[in-house]
N, C-alpha and C positions, 0 to 999 in steps of 0.2 A: 481661591479667590474662582470665582466657576462665573463662566460667560454661557450665554444661548440663545441664539437668533430666531425667530420667530417670524417665517413667513404667511403672513396675510394672502390666502386665496381671492378676497374678496372683488378685484378685478375680473374673474376666471368667470368664479359664478355669485347666485348670493346667499354667503353662509355666515356673514359675520356678525348680524346684527346681536343685540343680545348680551350675553357676560362672559367673557372667557374667568375662570376662575383655575385659579393655578394651585396645586398642593405640594407639600414634595417629603419626604422621604429619605433618610440619608445615613445612616448610624449604622455603626458594626462593632463587633464585640471584638478587643484584644485584653488580654490579661493585663491588666497594670491600669486599662485607660476603661472603667467601670465609667457606666452613666450612673451616675449618683440619682436619688429620688426627689422626684420635682424640680427637675435640673432644667433653668433655661437656658434658651442657647438665642444671641444675641447676632440680629443681621443686620448687616450695611448693604443695600440693595440698590439698585437703579435701574432707571427706564427709559429706553431712546430709541427712536424710533428714524428712519427716512422712510423713500417713495423711488428706491432705485440703487445698482450696486454703485456709483462713483459717487452721490451725492455724499457728503460729510450727516454724524449723528446728530440728531439733535435731541435734548434730555427733555423727558416726560413727566419724571418724578423723582424724587431720591430720599429716601426715608431710612432711619436706623430702626428696628424692629426688636421686639421680646416676644419668643416663643415658648410658649412652656412644654416640656418633654414630659410623655407618655409613653412611656417604650418596656418590651417584657422581651427578656430572651428563655425561649422554650428549652434549649439541650442545658447542657450541663457543662459551667463555666469552668472548663479545661484546657490546656495548652490545645490539645487536640480540635477542639471546634473554635479557636482563633480563625476571622476574621469570615465569620456566619452572620449575617442579618438582623439585630433586635428585632422584634415584631413594633412596631410604632406606629398610633394613630396619626393618622394624616393632621397636616398643618395646614390652616387657612394660610394663603402668601399673598395673594392679589387677585383683586378682582376691578376687571373696568369693563364699562358701558356700552363703550363703542370702541371697536377697532378699524379706523378709516384710513388709514396706513399699510405699506405691503410690507414695509419690513419691522421689526422689532426687535430692542434688542436689550436681553436683560443679564446685567452685573450680580451675580452674588458673592459676597466678600465675607467670611467668618471670622471679623479680629479676637486675638487674642491675648487679654490682658490679665495676667498673674496678681498682681497688686490689686488691682480692680473686682479681679475672681469674676472675670467677662471672659462666657466658653470655655468657662473651666468645672469639669467631671460632666463633659459632654460625650464621652467617648472618644472613638475614634474615626472621624469622616472618611467614608471609605469612596461614597459616590452621592451624587443627590438625579432623587428620581421628581421627576415634576409630570402630573397628571393636570393635563384640560379640558374643562369641559366647555362647550361651545353649542352655540345655537347650530344645528345644523342646512345645508342649503336646502333638502327638503322641505322639510317645516319651513325653513324663511318664506318660500315662493306660497305654499300654501297661507301660513298666516298674513303674506301681504295681499294676497288675493281676497283674502274674505272680509281686509280691511276696505280696503280698495271698491268692497261691490257693495258691504251692506251700509257703509255712512251715506252713500246718497239715497237709498232704500230707505233707513230709516229719516231722515232729512227729509224726504218727499212727502213720507206718512205724515210727521209731525207738521208741518207746515198746513198740510191738505187737514188735516183733523184741526188745529187753532183755527184756522179757516173757517170751520161749520162751527167752532164757541165764537167766534165774534159775529156771525150772522145773526145770530140768536138777541132779543131786544134784551133781553138778562143779562145780567152780569155771570159769570161762570164761578160755579160753587167749586168749591174745596179741591173733591176729588179729581175736578177736570183738572185745576192748576196743578196738583202734586202729578198726573198723567204726563204734565207737559214737561214739567220737571224731571220725571224720570228719562221722558224721551233727550232733552238736551244732552242728561249724564253719559245716555249712553252714547248717543251722534259726539262729547266729546271724546269717550274712551275709542270711540271709532275711528278716527280721525288719524288717518295713517302715514305719520308724523316720521315713522322708521323710515319712509323713502330718503330722507334729507340722509339720516346718519350715513347713509352709503355714500356719501362725498364727502359729509362735514364731520370734525371731531367732537362730534356732542357728547362728552363724558358723559353729562344729566341725564340721558338719556331714560338710565334707569330709577333714577328716582323721579324724573317725572311720569315714567307709567306707573311705578308704585303709588303716586299722588291720586291720578285718572283712577285709578280701580277702586282707592280708597272712595272718592268721593262717589263711583258709581253702588259700592257697598250701604257706603251710609242712606244716599236716595233707596235705594231698593228696599232696602229692610224698613226705613221708616214711611216708602208706598205703602206696601205690606200692612204693617199698620194701621194704614190713615184708611187704603182700603179696606181691611174687615171693620173697621169701627164705624165708618160712615155706614154701614150698612146692620150696623147696630144702634144705635144711639137713636133716641128720640127726636121729632122732627124739630123740638125745638134747644135741641142738642147741637144737630147736624151740623155742618158747613161751617166749623171755627175750629183753627188750630190750637189753640190755647188747649184744649179739654186736651191734647194728645203730648203733651210736656211730660208728662214720669212717662211714656214708654220711649218718646222719640230724644228725650234730655239724654237717657244712659247712651243711644246710639253716637247721638253726636259727640259725649266723652268719650265714648270707645273711640273712636275715629281718629280724635285729636289725638291721643296714647298711641294709637297705632303713628298717626304722621310723627310725632316727636320720636318715638323709639324709632323711627327708619331714617329719622336726618339724625340719628346719634351713628347710625354706622354710613350711609348712604352721601349724607350729608358732607361729612367728615371723607367719606373718598373721592367727592368730586377733586381736592387735592391731592389727597393721597392715594393711591388706588392698594397700597398698603395697610391699610390700617382694617383691624376684623375687631367688632366687640368681643367676640368668641377665643381673643388673644390673653385675656385673663380672669382669673378664678374670677371676681365680683361679675365680673359683664357677662359669663360663661352661665353662671348664676339666674342674672336679670334675665337674659335671655330663653333661658328654658323657662323661668318663672312667665313671660310673657305669652309664651308658647302654649303653657298650660294654663293660664289664663285666660286668654282667647277660646282656644277651645271650647273651656266649660263655659262663657258665655256667649258663644255660638251654639252647644247646646240648648240651654234655657231659653234663647231666643226663640228657636223652633219648637220648642213644648208649650212657649207660652202662644207664640202662632196658632200653634196646633189646636190650645183653647179656644182662642177668637174664631177661628172655622168651627170647631163645633158646637161653638154658641152662636154662629150663626146657621147653619146647618137645625139644629133646635128651633131657633127663628123662624126659619122657611118651615119647617113641618107643622108649627101650630097657625101660619098663615094656608097652608093645603087644608085646613079642619074647615075654613069654608066654602072651598070650591065646590062642594054637592049642591049647597044651598044656588049655586048659579046654573046660567042655562050651559045648555052641551056646548057649543060653539065659543064661550067666553070661559069653560072651564078648559076644552083642549088648550086655546091661548094660552094663559095662566101655566098648565101643565108643561108647554113646552118653553116658553120662560123660563119654568124656573127649575126645569130639567138642565138647558144651558148654561143658567148661573152656577148651578152645584158642578157642572164639568169643569166650567173657569175655575171655581174653586179649589176644587182637584187637579187639576193644574197647578194652580198658585202653589199648592203644599207642595205637589212633587220637584216644582223650581227651586220652591225653598230648601228643601228637604236635599236638594244634589248639591246647591250652591255654599248650606253649609258646610257638606262633606269636602267640597273642593277648595273652599278658605282653608279648613282643620287641615287637609294635605297637602298645601303648597304650604304652611307654614311647619308641616311637620319637614318636608322635603325640602326645606330651605335651611334645615338644621342639621341637617340626616348625615353631612359629611365629616360633622362634628362630634358625630354619638360611636364614635370606631364600625361593631358591626349589626349595628339597628339600622335597616338601610328600608325606607319606603321612598319609593318613586313614581313621577306621574307621567304617564304615556301621554306623547302629543294627541294622539285622537281622543282620548279623556280632556283634554285642554282645550283643542278646538269646539267640544261639542259642547261645551258647557259656556264656550263663548256664543255658539251659534243658539243654544238655547234661549240665553237673554235678550239676542237680537230679535228673535222668534217669541218672548213673548213681549217685549216693550210693542212690537210691530202689531200683535194678536189685540193687547188692551186699546192702544189709539183706535183699531179700525171698530172695535165692539163697543167702547165709549164715547165714539164720536157721533153728534146729533142724528136724527136722519135728515135727510132732503127731502123727503117728502112729507106735503102738509097736510096733515091729519085734523080735522072740522070735528066739530062736537059732533055729526052722525054717529065716529065711532063711537060713540058712550053707548048705540044699541046696537042690540044681536046681531044685526045684520054689517053695521059697519064692524065689529068684532070678528064674524067671518070672513069678512077682505081683509085683515091684518093677523090671521093666526100665522102667517110667516112669516111676521116681521120679524127685525132683526133684534139684539140683542138691548138697541138704545133708543129703541121709536118710543114716544109719548102714546097714552092714550088720549091724553085734551087736546094740546095746542105744541105746534111745535119747540115752541119759546119753553113749557115748561120742565122740569126736571124728566131723567129719562123715566122710562114707568119702572123699571127692575130697580132702581133707586128711591121711587116712592113705596112699593112692595114691600119692601125688607127692610123697613126699618118698624122700632116694636111697637110704634104708636104710629099706620102706618095711616094717611089721610084717606079714607075712600071718597 
């Protein structure tokens, strides 16, 4: 039996939010005690906590676990090399989402039962090495600060945006509704509920964080499809969600599969932090297959989005053919409008590319401890940078697509009116404040003149 007391320094500095993942490697070579191929190690493990040195230990979890050994002895198996360690892959051991207590006690026992062949053929245990992975204090402070600052920022711009929509006499169009839904999902992922995990033992924080991120991924990917589609459809087809079911349906189905896969591990870990889907051969194959399929689907989605953006650009090029027939002032106005819209589409494409890259790397990074020497790590700067990029993008979309507060009358259809409106923002209307946005009218396949 082995025991270890883990001290949590969260009362001294903000360190503990996030995952603590322990892995161990514990086997030495002894002649007559070789590790058999495909050997299973049975572990009787318990976890307890207390908040001061004088109180009694309170058990958090207890479980009987199995882990398959994958070990290699590089030297010659002779008496001279007795005591040298096998080179074994690290074994997933424990994963908890919140460590709100001061001290934790970890008891590890390897029972032997020759009749039932429990812990037979696993070599001789020399020592136990634990590797802890946790969220450090510097990153936690930056992460908390970003969430605390960005939550009211996105909430304020979202309220401002929707107020502009409701001031119009017409009902909101589909694109405006989807932008609002995107802002709501961004606000949901921004809410800094992690503050509460400092003082409360909320073991469901990891699962809750994955659900929030999954909802945002679904909304963001669906928004890009509808955003491009609304600038491609004919006037009679636009503003109807039903025409996008073939594109949005697979996104929703994929998100549901993500949720089921997450529940298979994170859900069980709410009661048993020692459970791991990587512990069995079937679980490992399923996890590997899921990561590969998710990466392929993400790449296919990005290629499809590039195709839609290309169609939008081609549609814009067709609209520019009619610009030389306009007056100089009106031509300059539309040139500026098209330039700003093209820039927004390129920013959208760049944001989508970085999001897909981040999603793939995140999936690979979550499983890299189970793949031996193949290691991919996500830098904290890249993680916070992607998060900041999402917030900035959502902020810009709501700002650019909010209806103008200026009341432009019918006189703006004249050349003099266009001269006044040359520097209008992307969302101003050319006919009436309650009409659709100018770029929304213009980019459609059969734009109404």
